[in-house]
N, C-alpha and C positions, 0 to 999 in steps of 0.2 A: 419694520413692524415694531409696535410698542406693546408693553404690558403694563398693567396697573394693578397694585396689590397693597394690602395692609397686612403687616406682620408683627409678631411679638419678638422678643429677643431670641427665641428658638426658631424663628422663621415659621411659626405656626400661623395658619390663616383661617381656620374654622373649627367648629365643633357641632356635631349633629346637623350638618347642612345649614349652619347659620354662621354669620360673621362672628369673630371673637367679641367684638364690641362695636357699637355704632357711635362714631364721633362726628358731630354735625359738620365741622370744618373739613374732615376727610371726605364725607359724603358730598359736600359742596365742590371740593376739588375734583372728585370723580365725575360729578355731573358736568362741570365746566370743561374738563378735559375731553370727555367722550361725546358731548352733545353734538349732533350733526355728523358724527363719525360712524365707523364700522366697529361693532363689538363682537368678539368671538367668545363663545362659552360652551360648556357642556350642558347636557340636559339637567343634571342635578343643580347646577347654578341657576338655570332658568326656573326650576321648581322652587328655589329659595326666594324668588321675587314675590311680591304681593300678588296673590291669586295665580301664580305661575305664569304671569303675562310678561311679554318682552318689554324692554326699555323703550319708552316713547322718545321720538326725535332722533333715533339712531337706526342704522341698518343692523339688525340682529342676525348673526349667523350662529346656528346651533350645530355643533359636531356631536352626532349621536350614532350609535350602532343600530338603534331601533328604526327599522325601515317603515314601520307603521305609524310612527309619531307624526301628528299633524298639529301645528301651532300657527295661529293666524299671525300675520305680519312678521314672519321670520323666514330666513333662508335655511333650509335643512341640508346638511351635507353628512355623508356617512363614512368618509375615509379622509385621511390626511391628503391623499392625492386629489380628491374631489375639492377639498378645502383650498389647497394651493392653487388649483385651476380657477376657482371662484375668485380668489384674492387678486388675480391678475387684472381684474376689472377696476381695482381701486388703487389710489396712491397709498403706498405702504406707510407713509407718515400719518395717514388718517385711519389706521387699523390698530385696534387695541384688544389684546387678549385680557379677559377679565375673570377667568377661572373655570372650573376649580382646579384642584391639584393635578389631576391627570392631564388636563388641557394645558396648564402652565408647563408641565414637564415635557409634553409632546412638542410644544411650540417655542419653548425657550431658545433652541438653536436657530430659529428663524427671526428672532427679535434682536434689535440693536439698541433699544432704549427701554429702561425699566423705571417706572415711577413707583417708588416704594414709600409708604407711610410706615415708619418704624415706631412702634408703640413700646415704651419702656416699662412694660409689665408683662409677666408670663401668665398665660391662661391655660386652662384645661383645653386640649385640642386633639383632633383626630385627623386633621389634614395639614399639610405643610408645603411650603414653597422652598425650592432649592436655595441654599445659602449662597448668595452672590458674593459675599465677602470672602468665601473660600475658593472662588473661581477666579483665576488670574486674569482671564480675559475681560472681566467686568470691573469697572472703576467708577467711584462716585465722582461726578463732575459738578454737582450743585447740591446744596442743602439749605434748609430754612433755619430760622431761629427756632429754638425749642418752643413748642406750643403746650398749653395746658388746658385740659377740659376736665373740670372738677379735680379729681386727684390723679388723672392720667396725664403723663407727659409723653410727647411724641414729636417727631420731626418728619418733614417731607424730604426725601432723597431722590436724586436723579442719577441713575447709573447708565453708563454707555458701554457697549461692547467695544473693546479696543481691538482693532484688526491687527493681526500679526503678519509680519512680512514673510 
């Protein structure tokens, strides 16, 4: 299973249920990576989308404790066990965890690839992603040239979980 995230130097990912910043190339990368695939998110991440609607062209799975929630064109699951059972129907290479913080933390142990946009500016934030650089099992296996959007510098990184013997 994959995850995809944009972080600042402190591994911050959001503030007030919004992304830290919207970078067109990062959004294009997200779109191209996840189109036609399965995306897993929490309800607050869904709420952050325009009109609270699921992403088009993808299978949207929402992990929520709210048993009364109803959202068109989504699969709703209410526990980790229910989610893992649902995911058996899909190729794990086609599954992307897209947030927010609690969903990333819950599902990180099940992921083997992390696509990280690292933005070289700190932002005010209230949600964070675990620091993969501090975790010995995660290694950077690919990176892009430094990119610039106005005064923001960023790179695309691919981390892989290294299996220990």
